[in-house]
N, C-alpha and C positions, 0 to 999 in steps of 0.2 A: 536274762542270762547274758553274761559277758565272757568272751574268750580272751585270754591274756597269756603272755609268756610267764612261766613259772620261775620263781626265784627260791633261794634256799629257805626263805621265811614261809614258804608254802609247804614245806616238807611234811609237817605233821598232818595237814589237811589231805595231802596226797596219800600219805600212808593210811589214814582212816578210810578213804575211798577204796584204796587198793585192797586192804584186808576185808572190808565189809563186802566188797564185790566178790572177792575169791570165796568168801564163806557162803554167799548166796549162790553164785553161779556154779561152783564146783562141788557143792553138796551132792553126794552120790557118785561123783567122778573120782574125787580124792577121798582118802580116809578122813572121817569126821574128827577123830582125835587130833590128826595133823592140822586140820583147819582150825579147830578150837584153840590150839597152842600158838597160833600166829601171834606175834608181839607187835602191837602198835609202835612201842618205843624203838624196837630193833629196826622196824621198817622205816620209821621216821629218820633214823640215823643213816640208814642206807640211802634214802632219798635225798637227804641233805648232801651227802657225798656225790651222788649222781649229778645233782644240780650245780654243785661247785666245780666238778671236773668239766662240764660242758662238752662231753664227747657226743652228746646227742642234744636234741631240742625237746622241750616239754611245754606243752600248752595246758592250760587249766580252764575249766568252766566254772564261773563264779556265779552264785546266786545268793543275794543278800550277804555278800562278802564271805560266803562259805564255798569251799571247794566241793563241787558236786560231780566232777569228772576230770580226767586228764588223758592226754595222749603223749607218748614218748616216741621219737622217731629220729632217723638219721641214715647213715649209709647202710647198705646190706652187709651183714656181718659174716656172710660166707667168704671163705678165703678165695674162691674163684669168681668173685663178683666183679662186674665192670664198674667204671666210674658213674655210669648212668643208672645203676640200681640202688634204690633206697629201700628202707624197711620201716614198717610200724613195729616198734619194739614192744609197746604196751598201749592198750586203750581200755580204760575202765570208767564206769559211771556208778555213782552211789545207787544201790538197789532201789532206794526211794525215788530216784530220778529216771529209772528205766522206762523206755517208751515215751520219753517227753522231749526227744530231739537233742539231747546232750551229746550222745556219741556221734550222731550225724553232723552236728555243728563242729565238733572237734575234728572229725575225719575230714570234712570239707576244707577246713582251714589248713590242716597239716598237708593235704594233698596239694593245695595251692602253694604252700611254702616249699614243699618238696620239688614241685615243678620249677619254681623260681630258682632253686638251687641246681637244677639241671638233671634231676632224677626223673626219667621217663618210664621206668618200670618199678613198681612198688610191690614188695612182698610182705607177708606176715605169716606167723605161726599160730595156730589155734588148736586146742584139744578137739580131736574129731568127735567126742561125744558131747561137746558143748554146742548143742543144737541152737540155742539162742545166738550165740556168737557166730557160728558158721553162717546162719541165716541173715544176720545183720550185715556181715561183710559181703555176702553174695548181693544183698539188696543195694550195696554201695558200689557194685560193679566188679568185685573180686571174683576170681574163679579158681577152682581147685587145680592144683598142678599135679597131674597124674604121676604116680610113682614117688611122691615126696614124702610119704608117710614114714615116721620114725617112732619107735617105741623106746620108752625109758621108765625108770622107776621114780616116783615121786610121792613122798609122804606115805610110804608103805603099799602103794598100788602101782601096777603097770599102767601107763597111759600112752596114748598115741596122739601125736601132733601131726597135723597136715599143713602144708603150705598152700596159701592162696596168694594169687597175683593180680595186679591191676596195671593196665597200660595207662600211664598218666601223661596223656598228650593233650595239647590245647584243642 
């Protein structure tokens, strides 16, 4: 496995991983009809735009020249954030690559790069019912920010997101 910066040419591979991961990880959390209608083509266009705008950084995990995971990160998007606060915006691995070190390798590299950019506190949002995700992030050293829970509607269901935070010091 190789970790590399993503380019717009990787958009379709990232989109494939993104949707496959959502469909596997969020089954039972989000409405199945919503998950089934997710479009690879639409998501690829969205990722191409994200990668061209360069408002965030994206790393990919490649295995045999195929994208098997990605992480997207940058500044903390909260309006009251400080310049030392970074955020993991997205981290997904292809379900066939779960528990094979893809997410951990991507997270380790992103945390190094965030530290080099001066971000000493890293936050992320995760669905509270996504036990696999919550447990993974906690195993990487993230902890729950008490009182951070927020509810919203997505795909016909009420969901809760919780904020997890990591102190990213040397």
